[in-house]
TIBA-390494 format. One line per 4 residues: for each residue x, y, z of C-alpha. Coordinates in steps of 0.25 Angstrom, whole numbers, plus 2048, in hexadecimal, padded with zeros to 3 digits. Layout:
BEGIN
X:Y:Z; ...
END
This chain:
BEGIN
800:800:800; 806:80D:7FC; 803:81A:803; 802:827:7FB
80B:832:800; 80B:840:7FC; 818:845:7F7; 81D:852:7FE
823:85C:7F4; 831:85F:7F8; 83B:867:7F0; 845:85F:7E9
853:862:7E9; 856:86E:7E0; 848:872:7DE; 843:880:7DF
83D:883:7ED; 82E:885:7EF; 82A:894:7F0; 828:892:800
836:88C:801; 83C:898:7F8; 835:8A2:801; 83B:89C:80D
849:89A:806; 849:8A9:802; 853:8B2:809; 84E:8BE:811
855:8C7:807; 84E:8C0:7FB; 840:8C2:802; 843:8D1:805
846:8D3:7F6; 83A:8CC:7F2; 832:8D5:7FB; 838:8E1:7F5
835:8DD:7E7; 827:8DB:7EB; 826:8E8:7F2; 82C:8EF:7E5
823:8E8:7DC; 817:8ED:7E5; 81C:8FB:7E5; 81D:8FB:7D6
80F:8F6:7D5; 80A:900:7DE; 812:90C:7D8; 80C:908:7CA
7FE:90C:7D0; 803:91A:7D3; 800:921:7C6; 807:92E:7CB
813:927:7CF; 814:920:7C2; 813:92D:7BA; 81E:933:7C3
827:927:7C1; 825:927:7B1; 828:936:7B1; 835:934:7B9
83A:928:7B1; 838:930:7A4; 840:93C:7AA; 84B:933:7AF
84C:92C:7A2; 84D:939:79A; 857:93E:7A5; 860:932:7A3
860:932:794; 863:941:794; 871:93F:78D; 86A:937:782
85E:940:780; 864:94E:780; 873:94C:780; 87D:952:78A
880:95E:781; 872:963:783; 876:96A:791; 882:972:78A
880:981:78A; 88B:983:77F; 884:979:775; 876:97D:777
86E:97A:76B; 863:985:76C; 862:993:76F; 85F:999:77D
851:998:782; 84A:992:776; 83C:98E:777; 837:980:776
838:97B:767; 83A:96E:760; 849:96E:762; 848:972:770
83B:96C:776; 83D:974:783; 845:980:77E; 853:984:782
859:98A:78E; 861:997:78F; 86D:990:789; 866:989:77D
866:97B:783; 85A:972:781; 851:973:78D; 84C:965:78A
85A:95F:78B; 85D:967:797; 850:961:79D; 855:953:79B
862:956:7A1; 85C:95D:7AC; 854:951:7B0; 860:949:7B3
865:953:7BD; 858:956:7C4; 854:947:7C5; 862:944:7CA
862:94F:7D5; 854:94B:7D9; 858:93C:7DB; 865:93E:7E1
860:949:7EB; 854:940:7EE; 85D:934:7F1; 866:93D:7FA
85A:943:801; 853:935:804; 860:92F:808; 862:93A:813
854:93A:817; 853:92B:818; 860:92A:820; 85B:935:82A
84D:92F:82B; 851:921:82E; 85C:924:838; 853:92E:83F
847:925:840; 850:919:844; 859:91F:84F; 850:92A:855
855:930:862; 85E:93C:861; 863:938:853; 855:939:84D
852:946:855; 85F:94D:84F; 85D:948:841; 84F:94B:840
851:959:845; 85B:95B:83A; 851:955:830; 847:95F:835
851:96B:833; 853:967:825; 844:965:823; 840:973:827
84B:979:81F; 847:97D:811; 84D:972:808; 84F:97B:7FC
857:985:805; 860:97B:80A; 862:975:7FC; 866:983:7F7
870:985:802; 877:978:7FF; 877:97A:7F0; 87C:988:7F2
888:984:7FC; 88C:978:7F4; 891:977:7E5; 886:978:7DB
885:969:7D5; 87B:95F:7D4; 880:957:7E0; 87E:964:7E9
870:965:7E4; 86E:956:7E8; 874:958:7F6; 86D:965:7F8
85F:95E:7F6; 863:951:7FD; 867:957:80A; 85C:961:80B
850:958:808; 851:94C:810; 84A:950:81D; 83C:94C:817
841:93E:814; 848:93C:821; 83B:93F:829; 833:936:820
83D:92B:822; 83E:92D:831; 82F:92C:833; 82F:91F:82B
83B:919:832; 834:91C:840; 828:914:83A; 830:908:836
838:907:843; 82B:907:84B; 828:8F9:844; 82A:8EC:84C
834:8E6:842; 83E:8F1:845; 83D:8ED:854; 83F:8DF:850
84B:8E3:848; 851:8EA:854; 84E:8DE:85D; 856:8D5:854
862:8DE:854; 860:8E7:848; 869:8F3:849; 866:901:844
86C:8FF:836; 864:8F2:834; 857:8F8:838; 858:905:830
85D:8FE:823; 856:8F1:824; 848:8F5:82A; 846:904:82A
84C:909:81D; 845:8FE:814; 838:903:81A; 83A:912:818
840:910:80A; 832:911:803; 830:91F:80A; 83E:923:805
83B:91E:7F7; 82E:927:7F6; 835:933:7FD; 840:932:7F3
837:934:7E7; 831:940:7EE; 83F:946:7F1; 844:945:7E3
839:94F:7DE; 83D:958:7E9; 84C:957:7E6; 849:95A:7D7
841:966:7DB; 84C:96B:7E4; 857:969:7DA; 84F:971:7D0
84E:97C:7DA; 85D:97C:7DD; 860:97C:7CF; 856:987:7CC
85D:98F:7D7; 86A:98D:7D0; 870:984:7DB; 871:977:7D2
87C:972:7C9; 87E:97D:7BE; 884:972:7B4; 879:968:7B6
86C:96A:7AE; 85F:968:7B7; 851:96C:7B6; 853:976:7C2
85F:97B:7BB; 857:97D:7AE; 84D:986:7B6; 858:98E:7BC
85E:990:7AE; 851:994:7A9; 850:99E:7B5; 85D:9A4:7B2
85A:9A5:7A3; 84D:9AD:7A6; 844:9A3:7A1; 839:9A7:7AB
839:9B6:7A6; 83B:9B3:797; 830:9A8:797; 838:99D:792
82F:992:798; 836:986:792; 842:989:79A; 83A:988:7A7
82F:97F:7A5; 836:971:7A1; 83F:971:7AD; 835:975:7B7
82B:96B:7B2; 835:960:7B2; 838:962:7C1; 82A:962:7C4
827:956:7BC; 832:94E:7C2; 82F:952:7D0; 820:94E:7CE
824:941:7C8; 82D:93E:7D5; 822:942:7DE; 818:939:7D7
821:92D:7D8; 824:930:7E6; 815:931:7EA; 812:924:7E3
81D:91D:7EA; 819:923:7F7; 80B:91E:7F5; 80F:910:7F1
818:90F:7FD; 80F:915:807; 800:911:803; 7FB:919:80F
7FD:926:807; 7F2:922:7FE; 7F0:91F:7EF; 7F8:92A:7E7
7F6:926:7D8
END
């Protein structure tokens, strides 16, 4: 008499493990990267539902492509004063769609070159601003005590001081260069980011897993880098996009006041040249309108992207489409 037995499926040698086995065998680092990929995919899917953010992103990508391709589109000689192809202050025509400047250079070509400087200054100044603000905010929220009191009083002092006045003072004292402009913007506009990041750090450090990390022997560096910083990065990302638009506006203001790099072509510098050439009194609108509209368009595009990112990362803000 034979007895039927049910075979138990066991993985053979060399066979691929079952999904459950693979999940158990995966390292914590692999699981963390898998969670990050899922979070990034979810973020992209939610961002695509924000129409205003998509419009801003498309505008920024188009301007960035044009700026990067400037040597191919308009050529390096289009900035030369001695080899200007047109006459001084020509109105828009088929040869010069945006007219010419006071030296006879094509304003369309100068606008393309100016996009490179304005975007570069905005991005680098925003990175410096956010880096300083994040460092100050995280450390002030983590250590507290006398350190937090002193550092936040310094932050409050920078916050109440007129940012533009401080930037003008730095740009006046230091050499006139693009790096001076970046430094002047970066070291004067970080307090807002610092206060936001500190508030988020205090919220994160009040959660139970931070207490468990301390109980398990986690030091200050471990807690700030492994627990606090990843949780404040979404706020930092949203704040960066908003800071970029302010940095571009501040750069344009400094250049308009004659405190920018005189050998670099930027949108703010074009406005300053138009003022010096008397374009306002003579009615040469084509010298004033394109740079001003370009600055407003880029600032608006960054703001739309920043608001969309902020609403995706923080749904409590409401639906902003």
